[in-house]
C-alpha positions as CSV (number, residue, x, y, z in Angstrom):
1,M,0.0,0.0,0.0
2,P,1.4,3.4,-0.9
3,A,2.5,5.5,2.0
4,A,-0.1,8.2,1.1
5,V,-2.9,5.7,1.3
6,G,-1.7,4.4,4.6
7,D,-1.4,8.0,5.9
8,A,-5.0,8.7,4.8
9,I,-6.3,5.6,6.6
10,D,-4.3,6.6,9.7
11,L,-5.7,10.1,9.7
12,S,-9.2,8.8,9.2
13,Y,-8.9,6.5,12.2
14,R,-7.5,9.3,14.3
15,A,-10.3,11.7,13.3
16,A,-13.2,9.3,13.5
17,G,-12.1,6.1,15.2
18,P,-13.0,2.7,13.7
19,R,-15.8,4.0,11.6
20,G,-13.4,6.5,10.0
21,Y,-11.0,3.7,9.3
22,W,-13.6,1.6,7.6
23,Q,-15.0,4.6,5.6
24,A,-11.4,5.3,4.4
25,Q,-11.0,1.6,3.4
26,L,-14.3,1.7,1.5
27,E,-13.3,4.9,-0.4
28,I,-10.0,3.2,-1.4
29,A,-11.7,0.0,-2.5
30,Q,-14.1,1.9,-4.7
31,R,-11.5,4.0,-6.5
32,H,-10.5,1.2,-8.9
33,T,-6.9,2.4,-9.0
34,V,-4.9,1.0,-11.9
35,G,-3.3,-2.3,-10.9
36,L,-5.3,-2.4,-7.6
37,R,-8.6,-4.2,-7.5
38,H,-10.5,-5.1,-4.3
39,S,-12.9,-8.0,-4.3
40,N,-16.5,-7.5,-3.7
41,T,-16.2,-9.9,-0.8
42,W,-13.7,-7.5,0.8
43,I,-16.1,-4.6,0.1
44,A,-18.9,-6.6,1.7
45,S,-16.8,-7.0,4.8
46,I,-16.2,-3.2,4.9
47,Y,-19.9,-2.5,4.6
48,S,-20.6,-5.1,7.3
49,A,-18.1,-3.3,9.7
50,L,-20.0,0.0,8.9
51,G,-23.3,-1.6,9.7
52,E,-24.6,-1.1,6.1
53,R,-26.2,-4.5,5.6
54,D,-28.0,-3.8,2.3
55,N,-24.8,-2.6,0.7
56,A,-22.9,-5.6,2.1
57,F,-25.4,-8.1,0.6
58,A,-25.3,-6.2,-2.7
59,A,-21.5,-6.6,-2.7
60,L,-21.9,-10.3,-1.9
61,D,-24.3,-10.7,-4.8
62,R,-21.7,-9.1,-7.1
63,A,-19.0,-11.4,-5.7
64,Y,-21.2,-14.4,-6.4
65,A,-22.0,-13.2,-10.0
66,A,-18.2,-12.6,-10.6
67,F,-17.3,-16.1,-9.3
68,E,-14.9,-14.5,-6.7
69,T,-13.0,-17.3,-5.1
70,D,-12.7,-15.6,-1.7
71,L,-16.4,-15.8,-1.3
72,I,-16.0,-19.5,-0.3
73,F,-14.8,-18.3,3.1
74,C,-17.9,-16.2,3.8
75,R,-19.3,-19.0,6.1
76,A,-16.4,-18.6,8.5
77,D,-15.0,-15.1,7.8
78,P,-15.2,-13.1,11.0
79,A,-15.3,-9.9,9.0
80,L,-18.8,-10.9,8.0
81,D,-20.0,-11.8,11.5
82,G,-22.2,-8.7,11.5
83,L,-24.4,-10.3,8.8
84,R,-24.8,-13.8,10.3
85,D,-28.2,-13.1,12.0
86,D,-29.7,-11.9,8.7
87,A,-31.6,-14.5,6.6
88,R,-29.9,-13.2,3.5
89,M,-26.6,-14.6,4.8
90,A,-28.1,-18.1,5.2
91,A,-29.5,-17.8,1.7
92,C,-26.1,-16.7,0.3
93,I,-24.4,-19.7,1.9
94,R,-27.1,-22.0,0.6
95,R,-26.9,-20.6,-2.9
96,M,-23.2,-21.4,-3.0
97,G,-23.8,-25.0,-1.7
98,L,-21.8,-24.4,1.5
99,T,-24.4,-25.7,3.9
100,P,-23.4,-28.8,5.9
């Protein structure tokens, strides 16, 4: 990560705490910087941390449509724990065939 990006994240955290940190991460992930692509699964975890469930599930749907490989970890990824009590998470896991 370029120093300027790290500095921006650090400043965001200092100014607004964890929410500022995650908001800065989201802004970076959405920039589509040349040579830097963030998965929709990662973006879903950021939205989950921000408490933005609808956006998180929209990102998970995009990850599924794009066949993103890191989506297979969504059943156990602690970054998505904020979505576990939502029926859409169970449906997502079922749709991928990851139910026991």
